[in-house]
C-alpha beads as a LAMMPS data file, in Angstrom:
LAMMPS data file: protein, C-alpha beads

107 atoms
106 bonds

1 atom types
1 bond types

-500.0 500.0 xlo xhi
-500.0 500.0 ylo yhi
-500.0 500.0 zlo zhi

Masses

1 110.0

Atoms # bond

1 1 1 -10.892 -3.037 -7.506
2 1 1 -7.184 -2.423 -6.967
3 1 1 -6.157 -0.119 -4.152
4 1 1 -2.562 0.952 -3.765
5 1 1 -1.176 2.782 -0.775
6 1 1 2.282 3.959 0.293
7 1 1 3.864 4.954 3.529
8 1 1 7.125 6.819 3.958
9 1 1 9.679 8.210 6.291
10 1 1 11.637 10.446 3.984
11 1 1 11.522 13.207 6.538
12 1 1 13.210 11.028 9.117
13 1 1 10.399 11.779 11.562
14 1 1 10.546 8.187 12.797
15 1 1 13.735 6.584 14.205
16 1 1 14.511 3.185 12.714
17 1 1 12.769 1.176 15.495
18 1 1 9.578 3.262 15.149
19 1 1 9.683 2.922 11.278
20 1 1 10.011 -0.845 11.685
21 1 1 7.045 -0.963 14.073
22 1 1 4.980 1.213 11.687
23 1 1 5.668 -1.115 8.786
24 1 1 4.853 -4.145 10.931
25 1 1 1.512 -2.693 12.010
26 1 1 0.643 -1.846 8.383
27 1 1 1.445 -5.448 7.471
28 1 1 -0.984 -6.556 10.181
29 1 1 -3.656 -4.261 8.751
30 1 1 -3.089 -5.739 5.284
31 1 1 -3.268 -9.281 6.795
32 1 1 -6.677 -8.376 8.258
33 1 1 -7.851 -7.225 4.827
34 1 1 -6.685 -10.509 3.312
35 1 1 -8.735 -12.414 5.905
36 1 1 -11.677 -10.347 4.681
37 1 1 -11.110 -11.351 1.065
38 1 1 -8.408 -9.022 -0.270
39 1 1 -5.497 -10.337 -2.226
40 1 1 -2.010 -8.859 -2.169
41 1 1 -0.830 -8.126 -5.677
42 1 1 2.406 -6.420 -4.653
43 1 1 4.290 -5.249 -1.605
44 1 1 7.671 -3.567 -1.856
45 1 1 10.097 -1.265 -0.075
46 1 1 12.809 1.158 -0.906
47 1 1 16.290 -0.193 -1.148
48 1 1 17.975 -0.585 2.267
49 1 1 20.761 1.816 1.332
50 1 1 18.453 4.470 -0.124
51 1 1 18.453 7.812 1.676
52 1 1 14.692 7.495 2.218
53 1 1 12.274 4.924 3.565
54 1 1 9.133 4.006 1.689
55 1 1 6.827 1.020 1.383
56 1 1 3.989 0.302 -1.053
57 1 1 1.187 -2.232 -1.249
58 1 1 -1.194 -3.023 -4.097
59 1 1 -4.263 -4.990 -3.061
60 1 1 -7.139 -6.459 -4.959
61 1 1 -10.067 -5.603 -2.710
62 1 1 -13.400 -7.482 -2.768
63 1 1 -15.911 -5.441 -4.734
64 1 1 -18.740 -7.319 -2.978
65 1 1 -17.754 -6.054 0.493
66 1 1 -16.803 -2.418 0.880
67 1 1 -16.445 -2.991 4.630
68 1 1 -13.028 -4.494 3.979
69 1 1 -12.010 -1.287 2.240
70 1 1 -13.468 0.863 4.997
71 1 1 -11.812 -1.146 7.773
72 1 1 -8.393 -1.003 6.078
73 1 1 -8.653 2.730 5.442
74 1 1 -9.759 3.393 9.024
75 1 1 -6.839 1.361 10.458
76 1 1 -4.362 3.062 8.177
77 1 1 -5.711 6.449 9.364
78 1 1 -5.206 5.360 12.999
79 1 1 -1.648 4.266 12.255
80 1 1 -1.004 7.549 10.452
81 1 1 -2.072 9.348 13.643
82 1 1 -0.183 6.971 16.031
83 1 1 3.120 7.299 14.065
84 1 1 2.775 11.100 13.613
85 1 1 2.599 10.859 9.777
86 1 1 1.228 13.760 7.715
87 1 1 -0.600 11.315 5.437
88 1 1 -0.660 7.926 3.807
89 1 1 -1.004 7.981 0.003
90 1 1 -4.024 5.934 -1.229
91 1 1 -5.282 5.521 -4.768
92 1 1 -7.821 3.187 -6.413
93 1 1 -8.190 1.813 -9.905
94 1 1 -11.557 0.435 -11.031
95 1 1 -10.637 0.204 -14.700
96 1 1 -7.901 -2.030 -16.047
97 1 1 -6.892 -1.748 -19.659
98 1 1 -4.700 -4.306 -21.431
99 1 1 -2.416 -2.846 -24.083
100 1 1 -1.951 -4.999 -27.129
101 1 1 1.601 -5.488 -28.488
102 1 1 2.700 -2.992 -31.113
103 1 1 2.751 -4.278 -34.674
104 1 1 5.948 -6.037 -35.786
105 1 1 8.434 -3.853 -37.513
106 1 1 9.715 -5.269 -40.812
107 1 1 13.069 -4.252 -42.192

Bonds

1 1 1 2
2 1 2 3
3 1 3 4
4 1 4 5
5 1 5 6
6 1 6 7
7 1 7 8
8 1 8 9
9 1 9 10
10 1 10 11
11 1 11 12
12 1 12 13
13 1 13 14
14 1 14 15
15 1 15 16
16 1 16 17
17 1 17 18
18 1 18 19
19 1 19 20
20 1 20 21
21 1 21 22
22 1 22 23
23 1 23 24
24 1 24 25
25 1 25 26
26 1 26 27
27 1 27 28
28 1 28 29
29 1 29 30
30 1 30 31
31 1 31 32
32 1 32 33
33 1 33 34
34 1 34 35
35 1 35 36
36 1 36 37
37 1 37 38
38 1 38 39
39 1 39 40
40 1 40 41
41 1 41 42
42 1 42 43
43 1 43 44
44 1 44 45
45 1 45 46
46 1 46 47
47 1 47 48
48 1 48 49
49 1 49 50
50 1 50 51
51 1 51 52
52 1 52 53
53 1 53 54
54 1 54 55
55 1 55 56
56 1 56 57
57 1 57 58
58 1 58 59
59 1 59 60
60 1 60 61
61 1 61 62
62 1 62 63
63 1 63 64
64 1 64 65
65 1 65 66
66 1 66 67
67 1 67 68
68 1 68 69
69 1 69 70
70 1 70 71
71 1 71 72
72 1 72 73
73 1 73 74
74 1 74 75
75 1 75 76
76 1 76 77
77 1 77 78
78 1 78 79
79 1 79 80
80 1 80 81
81 1 81 82
82 1 82 83
83 1 83 84
84 1 84 85
85 1 85 86
86 1 86 87
87 1 87 88
88 1 88 89
89 1 89 90
90 1 90 91
91 1 91 92
92 1 92 93
93 1 93 94
94 1 94 95
95 1 95 96
96 1 96 97
97 1 97 98
98 1 98 99
99 1 99 100
100 1 100 101
101 1 101 102
102 1 102 103
103 1 103 104
104 1 104 105
105 1 105 106
106 1 106 107
């Protein structure tokens, strides 16, 4: 299963130091999930000069142990509360489809 989640500070609710601490604590939560068997597929951030602050992670979570998912979600909810966030976006994909190349165009 792939789970993706995003945090943001587009409303400037967090000063820079608090945003940095929030991102750091989310990294720690992800690291704990990795210890439990998750694999990071992607982690990225908005450009430093963008007028908003966002970060996104995509994790492959172990299907055999839903406790890893539950622990990560619980920790993210705690961080959401601690950093006065309205929410953290979370979405899951259980189905992966591979698209074949389009047929060659002859001219």
